[in-house]
C-alpha positions as CSV (number, residue, x, y, z in Angstrom):
1,X,-6.9,-18.4,27.6
2,X,-4.8,-17.3,24.7
3,X,-4.9,-20.8,23.0
4,X,-8.8,-20.8,23.5
5,X,-9.1,-17.4,21.8
6,X,-6.8,-18.4,18.9
7,X,-8.7,-21.7,18.4
8,X,-12.1,-19.9,18.4
9,X,-10.8,-17.5,15.7
10,X,-9.5,-20.3,13.4
11,X,-12.7,-22.2,14.0
12,X,-14.8,-19.1,12.8
13,X,-12.6,-18.8,9.6
14,X,-13.0,-22.5,9.0
15,X,-16.9,-21.9,8.9
16,X,-16.6,-19.7,6.0
17,X,-15.9,-16.1,7.2
18,X,-13.6,-14.3,4.9
19,X,-10.2,-13.4,6.3
20,X,-7.8,-10.5,5.6
21,X,-4.2,-9.6,6.6
22,X,-3.4,-5.9,6.3
23,X,0.1,-4.4,6.8
24,X,0.6,-0.9,8.1
25,X,-2.8,-0.8,9.6
26,X,-2.1,1.6,12.6
27,X,-3.2,4.7,10.7
28,X,-4.1,6.2,7.2
29,X,-5.2,3.9,4.4
30,X,-4.1,0.8,6.2
31,X,-6.4,1.5,9.2
32,X,-9.2,2.6,7.0
33,X,-8.9,-0.5,4.9
34,X,-8.9,-2.8,7.9
35,X,-12.1,-1.2,9.4
36,X,-13.8,-1.3,5.9
37,X,-13.0,-4.8,5.5
38,X,-14.2,-5.7,8.9
39,X,-17.5,-3.9,8.1
40,X,-17.6,-6.0,4.8
41,X,-17.6,-9.2,6.7
42,X,-13.9,-10.0,7.0
43,X,-12.0,-11.2,10.0
44,X,-9.1,-8.9,9.9
45,X,-5.7,-8.8,11.5
46,X,-3.7,-5.7,11.0
47,X,0.0,-5.0,11.6
48,X,2.1,-2.2,13.0
49,X,5.6,-2.1,14.1
50,X,4.8,-1.3,17.7
51,X,1.7,-3.4,18.3
52,X,1.6,-4.8,21.8
53,X,0.8,-8.5,22.4
54,X,-2.9,-9.2,22.2
55,X,-3.8,-5.7,21.1
56,X,-7.1,-4.8,19.9
57,X,-7.3,-1.3,18.3
58,X,-10.7,0.0,17.0
59,X,-12.0,-3.5,17.1
60,X,-9.2,-4.8,14.9
61,X,-6.7,-7.4,16.1
62,X,-3.2,-5.9,15.8
63,X,0.2,-7.8,15.7
64,X,3.7,-6.6,15.6
65,X,5.4,-6.7,12.1
66,X,8.4,-4.9,10.8
67,X,8.4,-5.3,7.1
68,X,12.1,-4.8,6.7
69,X,12.7,-7.9,9.0
70,X,12.6,-11.4,7.6
71,X,12.1,-12.9,10.9
72,X,9.5,-10.4,12.0
73,X,7.5,-10.9,8.8
74,X,7.6,-14.7,9.1
75,X,6.5,-14.5,12.7
76,X,3.7,-12.2,12.0
77,X,2.2,-14.1,9.1
78,X,2.5,-17.4,11.0
79,X,0.6,-16.0,13.9
80,X,-2.0,-14.4,11.7
81,X,-2.5,-17.7,9.8
82,X,-2.7,-19.6,13.1
83,X,-5.5,-17.2,14.5
84,X,-7.4,-16.7,11.2
85,X,-7.2,-20.3,10.0
86,X,-6.5,-19.2,6.4
87,X,-5.6,-16.0,4.6
88,X,-7.9,-15.1,1.9
89,X,-6.9,-11.6,1.2
90,X,-3.5,-9.7,1.7
91,X,-3.3,-6.0,1.6
92,X,0.3,-4.8,1.4
93,X,0.0,-1.2,2.6
94,X,3.1,-0.5,4.8
95,X,5.2,2.3,3.4
96,X,6.4,5.8,3.5
97,X,7.7,8.7,1.4
98,X,10.8,10.9,0.9
99,X,10.2,14.5,0.1
100,X,12.8,16.5,-1.9
101,X,14.8,16.4,-5.0
102,X,16.2,13.0,-6.1
103,X,19.8,14.4,-5.7
104,X,19.2,15.2,-2.1
105,X,18.8,11.7,-0.8
106,X,21.9,9.4,0.0
107,X,22.1,5.9,-1.3
108,X,21.5,4.8,2.4
109,X,18.4,6.8,2.6
110,X,17.0,5.5,-0.7
111,X,17.9,1.9,0.2
112,X,15.9,2.2,3.5
113,X,12.8,3.4,1.5
114,X,12.9,0.5,-1.0
115,X,13.6,-1.9,1.9
116,X,10.2,-0.9,3.3
117,X,8.1,0.1,0.1
118,X,9.1,-2.6,-2.3
119,X,11.1,-5.3,-0.4
120,X,8.7,-5.2,2.5
121,X,6.0,-6.0,-0.1
122,X,8.1,-8.9,-1.4
123,X,8.8,-10.3,2.2
124,X,5.2,-10.4,3.2
125,X,3.9,-11.8,-0.1
126,X,6.5,-14.5,-0.1
127,X,5.4,-15.7,3.3
128,X,1.7,-15.5,2.4
129,X,1.8,-17.2,-1.1
130,X,2.5,-20.8,0.2
131,X,-0.6,-20.5,2.4
132,X,-2.7,-19.2,-0.5
133,X,-1.4,-22.0,-2.9
134,X,-2.3,-24.6,-0.3
135,X,-5.7,-23.1,0.0
136,X,-6.2,-22.9,-3.8
137,X,-7.2,-19.4,-3.8
138,X,-6.3,-15.8,-2.5
139,X,-6.1,-12.2,-3.5
140,X,-3.2,-9.9,-3.0
141,X,-3.8,-6.0,-3.1
142,X,-0.6,-3.9,-3.2
143,X,-1.0,-0.3,-2.4
144,X,0.7,1.6,-5.2
145,X,0.0,5.1,-6.3
146,X,-0.7,7.2,-9.4
147,X,2.9,8.2,-9.2
148,X,3.7,4.6,-9.9
149,X,2.2,5.5,-13.4
150,X,3.5,9.1,-13.8
151,X,6.6,11.2,-12.9
152,X,6.8,12.2,-9.3
153,X,9.0,15.4,-9.2
154,X,10.4,16.0,-5.7
155,X,9.3,12.6,-4.8
156,X,11.4,10.5,-7.3
157,X,12.3,7.7,-5.1
158,X,8.9,7.2,-3.7
159,X,7.7,7.2,-7.4
160,X,10.4,4.8,-8.2
161,X,9.3,2.4,-5.4
162,X,5.8,2.6,-6.6
163,X,6.8,2.0,-10.2
164,X,8.5,-1.2,-8.9
165,X,5.2,-2.3,-7.2
166,X,3.5,-1.9,-10.6
167,X,6.0,-4.2,-12.5
168,X,6.2,-6.7,-9.7
169,X,2.4,-7.0,-9.3
170,X,1.7,-7.3,-13.0
171,X,4.5,-10.0,-13.4
172,X,3.4,-11.9,-10.1
173,X,-0.3,-12.0,-11.2
174,X,0.7,-13.9,-14.4
175,X,2.7,-16.4,-12.3
176,X,0.1,-17.3,-9.6
177,X,-3.3,-17.2,-11.5
178,X,-3.0,-21.0,-12.1
179,X,-3.2,-21.4,-8.3
180,X,-6.4,-19.4,-8.1
181,X,-4.6,-16.3,-6.8
182,X,-5.0,-12.9,-8.3
183,X,-2.9,-9.8,-7.7
184,X,-4.0,-6.1,-8.2
185,X,-2.6,-2.7,-7.5
186,X,-4.7,0.1,-5.9
187,X,-3.6,3.4,-7.2
188,X,-4.6,6.5,-5.1
189,X,-3.9,10.1,-5.9
190,X,-3.5,12.8,-3.4
191,X,-4.9,11.3,-0.1
192,X,-5.4,13.1,3.1
193,X,-3.2,11.1,5.4
194,X,-0.2,11.8,7.5
195,X,2.3,10.4,5.0
196,X,3.4,13.8,3.8
197,X,3.6,15.2,7.3
198,X,5.6,12.1,8.5
199,X,7.8,12.0,5.4
200,X,11.5,12.8,6.0
201,X,13.2,15.1,3.5
202,X,16.4,14.4,1.6
203,X,19.3,13.8,4.1
204,X,21.8,15.8,2.1
205,X,20.1,19.2,1.0
206,X,21.0,20.9,-2.2
207,X,20.2,24.7,-2.1
208,X,19.9,24.9,-5.9
209,X,16.5,23.1,-5.7
210,X,14.9,25.2,-2.9
211,X,12.9,27.7,-4.8
212,X,11.5,25.2,-7.1
213,X,10.8,22.9,-4.3
214,X,8.9,25.5,-2.4
215,X,6.7,26.3,-5.4
216,X,6.0,22.3,-5.7
217,X,5.1,22.1,-2.1
218,X,2.7,25.0,-2.3
219,X,0.9,23.3,-5.3
220,X,1.0,19.9,-3.8
221,X,-0.6,21.2,-0.6
222,X,-3.5,22.7,-2.7
223,X,-4.0,19.3,-4.3
224,X,-4.0,17.4,-0.9
225,X,-6.5,20.0,0.3
226,X,-9.2,18.8,-2.2
227,X,-7.9,15.1,-2.2
228,X,-9.6,11.9,-1.3
229,X,-9.8,10.5,2.2
230,X,-8.4,7.2,3.4
231,X,-12.1,6.0,3.8
232,X,-12.5,6.7,-0.1
233,X,-9.2,4.6,-0.8
234,X,-10.7,1.9,1.5
235,X,-13.8,1.7,-0.4
236,X,-11.6,1.0,-3.6
237,X,-9.7,-1.8,-1.6
238,X,-12.9,-3.5,-0.6
239,X,-14.3,-3.2,-4.2
240,X,-11.1,-4.8,-5.5
241,X,-11.2,-7.6,-2.8
242,X,-14.8,-8.4,-3.8
243,X,-14.5,-8.2,-7.6
244,X,-15.5,-11.5,-9.2
245,X,-13.3,-10.7,-12.2
246,X,-10.5,-8.5,-10.7
247,X,-8.6,-6.0,-12.8
248,X,-4.8,-5.5,-12.4
249,X,-5.2,-1.8,-11.6
250,X,-7.7,0.0,-9.5
251,X,-7.2,4.0,-9.7
252,X,-8.8,5.3,-6.6
253,X,-11.0,8.4,-7.0
254,X,-11.8,10.7,-10.0
255,X,-8.5,12.4,-10.1
256,X,-6.7,9.1,-10.1
257,X,-8.8,7.8,-13.0
258,X,-8.4,11.0,-15.0
259,X,-4.7,11.0,-14.5
260,X,-4.2,7.5,-15.5
261,X,-6.4,8.1,-18.5
262,X,-4.3,11.1,-19.5
263,X,-1.0,9.3,-19.1
264,X,-2.2,6.6,-21.4
265,X,-3.7,8.5,-24.2
266,X,-2.2,12.1,-24.1
267,X,1.0,12.8,-26.1
268,X,4.0,12.7,-23.8
269,X,5.1,16.4,-24.4
270,X,1.6,17.6,-23.7
271,X,1.2,15.5,-20.6
272,X,4.6,16.7,-19.3
273,X,3.6,20.3,-19.9
274,X,0.3,19.9,-17.9
275,X,2.1,18.1,-15.0
276,X,4.7,20.8,-14.7
277,X,2.0,23.6,-14.8
278,X,0.0,21.7,-12.2
279,X,2.9,21.5,-9.8
280,X,4.1,25.0,-10.7
281,X,7.5,23.9,-11.8
282,X,7.4,25.0,-15.5
């Protein structure tokens, strides 16, 4: 029965239906993206670390994938390719944040974050690229953040991982264009997902930061209250996936566009004063 289902899915893809592989699709932006792509006509496979064999969640085929494991990524991509027949679109979404001052995180904690947020993207992309090269086309969308462009006080390591995604994506895009593959970064600002609730704090607290951090948390909570939804970001992902002439960067939402513009054109000292005032750390 399983072989018949897999063959049917691959046959459908071979008849022209677009296909997408979305990591971290169990909740938040990843789930919203998988659903939006499905509505846009894609056959979608999503991943989560704890997906059960044969799981269908909200109409999306889910497979298990731990992006920190070479073996898990290799197996997940191979299974997705077998079921889809090809992979037209990769959305690298899996990731998490650490909350607190940079000094408050141990090297081990920072290493674990980068293993997911940056190396996880590299692992999945390295498995998908040979498939896309053989196809002669493909698009890779990496979920970055506005804090990949600007400072991220009390989220320095998350910001650093997203800065890494910016540099990796821009460099990779130049390398793979000749194969018909394009790479872009989606840059949300404050988005109403569970990432902040589920974010661990630094594993070696430093009391000296506590008052400033408390003020920052209050200001950030206010920004989140008026932030975009995961569905808003998913709409940006679909637009980037469908663009005939893709851009490298897609700020998602009005605040993200304004912030990216300000970072580019305002004098550094003025931008810093505005940021510190916005987050109540001046």
